[in-house]
Steps between C-alpha positions, in 0.01 A plus 500: 500500500441751778588231753831432321580872490432555870683183598804617307493839668442362849772235449757778458393764755832685503509538121139604495543756778808653343331536163192663652718721713713620211197574284338690789815707566531589133141627490488686833756758388285608206187498718653716774647752249173529309289515815721769651513706183126488442420557868725800542380651173135452590553634852677804349201564270255463788700746713523754216131473429440523876613865494144566386583716194326466166789618280878505521700757299869421430770626270528326161631143500485471879478169674168394653707364791531806713847542642676376187425820309652849531367801685471742209146644523468849650306446825318829455330350198252333738348839586462586134324170426221596741389738227405211275126438503418180691819495713395501865843465667863462397810404694871486395697197617879472485643147512838349559616138524726448803741208541628597845352191667306321236324631183232746620315768309459821698217741421542872558151638550326828584275361773211744447460450125580126529219461752273690258561239226530187711240573768767513772705245689357283771749524787575187700722703736645848511397772251602726214848639435640708786810627317699483178682185601211297630342211317182295479533125456227242443419207729668245267823698511501496879474122504764454237754741643402474867458875551248704696415857594818698567722253313771640281509387135767600254425584133712691251770542770256683725337395822123523534298454814188285475214730610205295380398150401226470237302216345666359191365539151556864392789482258818460705608364834703806599384863462700811568416870449508600132731801554750282685525240227517771236791661683682164504440380141335762275407853618144602414451188289281191530462165326123496454187706563196311617162642406158441653211559263159636586362152430645168372282533189678823411848341490525460120359845438751654744780299334409653165484852646846460646640422156342821372594711805687820412491435126628144535792566730446155661431303182828307528468437873399158632147512635388169646159398633570316829254228413712415194813424701414128528528460122791739452722363775567131437808272533549522121518879524808477724807463276671162545256351754304291251816377331652408837190293591523321163867411571415370849214285369731377221765392750227322701397310187862399421558383857177296495596347167844395624373366835220291342725379221779388736264336744298302242793412281670351807176325583478343158859376512452358849182315410594356167402145599170610648414687178598182301268291716214741436575485127510117517167495677344697213545865592507708183747773426222751545427355846866536604517856366181596685634347823822703488321818397251437782782501749629828353160665520459391860843635592423827318163538672645417842787742445257775387291440814810518721600823320161660567510392863856635537385830346224535765746423779759741358229768473397461863864508621594808293182683596563435869857631467414789267138614547535754221534225235197395298446184296254439219528193279278528191306180419611499136867507602444216747332288232775592254792403726328168596454434126870574444589255775285224347619567148866495604437175698347331192786621279753379755333158507467466121843340429489264806145390390623444142801300621280288723246437226754389240639226732463152352379233753761241398787748529403661829411168676864395451621835643698484824 
C-alpha cells in the first residue's frame, strides 16, 4: 500500500507540492503568532525579574505588564516602606508606553535607589544620567534603533540625549530620570515600587508585613513576589490573545480541510478506472479507504513539517531585522497544531475515501 501511496503522490508532483505548501502556509501563521506572543511575554518577565527586586508594589488592579498601567502611586511611599522590617531597599519606578517610533516602554528611575535594588547597571559605554533630558538605553535597543552615545531619541514629544549604554535585562530598554518622566506624565507619582528584602527567604514575611503596615493601609494594594510572575503573566492572562490564537488555529484547520478535500476528491475522480482495477483485483473497501487516508496523512505531515521549517526561517529573518523580538514556541502548542493539521487532513479525505470505496468494479471499469 505504501508503494501505491508514494507512487500516486510522485506521479502528480505539482498537486502534491501545492497541497503541502498550502497546509504549511496555513500552519505557519499560527506558529509565528504563538511563538512571538510567548517569546515577548517570557522576555518581558525575564527583564522584569532581572531588576533584582523581591517584591513589586502596585496600585489595586494594576497590570503586571509595566507600561500598560497608570502612574498613581506616590513616589515618596518608597521611603516610608523602608520602615517595614525586612525591607532592605526600595525604589519607585514611573513607566510610560511610547508609540513615537514603535511600541517601547520607558522607565523613569531614581538612579541611586534603583541601583540599590538592582545591584547597578553594567555600562557598555558612557555612564549615568548627566542631565534631566539624558537617557540610558540597553545594548539591544542600540542594535534595533541604530543609535549610540550622543544620539537623540524622541519620547513623549521630548528629545533625550543618549548618555549611556547598558547591558539588557533590567526591566526596560530605555531609562530616563524619574523626575523628568514624572514632570511629563504624572508629577510625584510612579507606577510601581520595587522592594529588595534582607534575604529571599524573608519575602513572604515582608509581604505579610506590608499588608499590615500602618494599620492595613496597603491591604488592597497589589503586592507581587517577583518569582511568581511566570505563573501570573501568561498568554491567557492577556485579554483576547488566547481567543485570537484559537481563531487563527481554527482558520488553519478549515484551510487544511478544504485543501485536502479538494485535492483528494479530484484525485478520486481522475483515477476512477484505476480504483476500479484495484477493486477488480480484489482490493477491499477498507484497503481503498486506507490508501486515500494514507495520502491525506502524508500530505498533512509534510505540510506540518514545511510549516515548522517556515517558522524557523521566519524567526531567523525577523530576529535579524528586529533584534528586540523574541520567539518561544511551547512544545505542547507545536504538538497541538500538528495534531490539528492531521485531524483536518483526515476529515478532508473522509468523503473522497468513502466515494472511492463505494465504487463497484463493473461500473467504474466502463467509465470513460
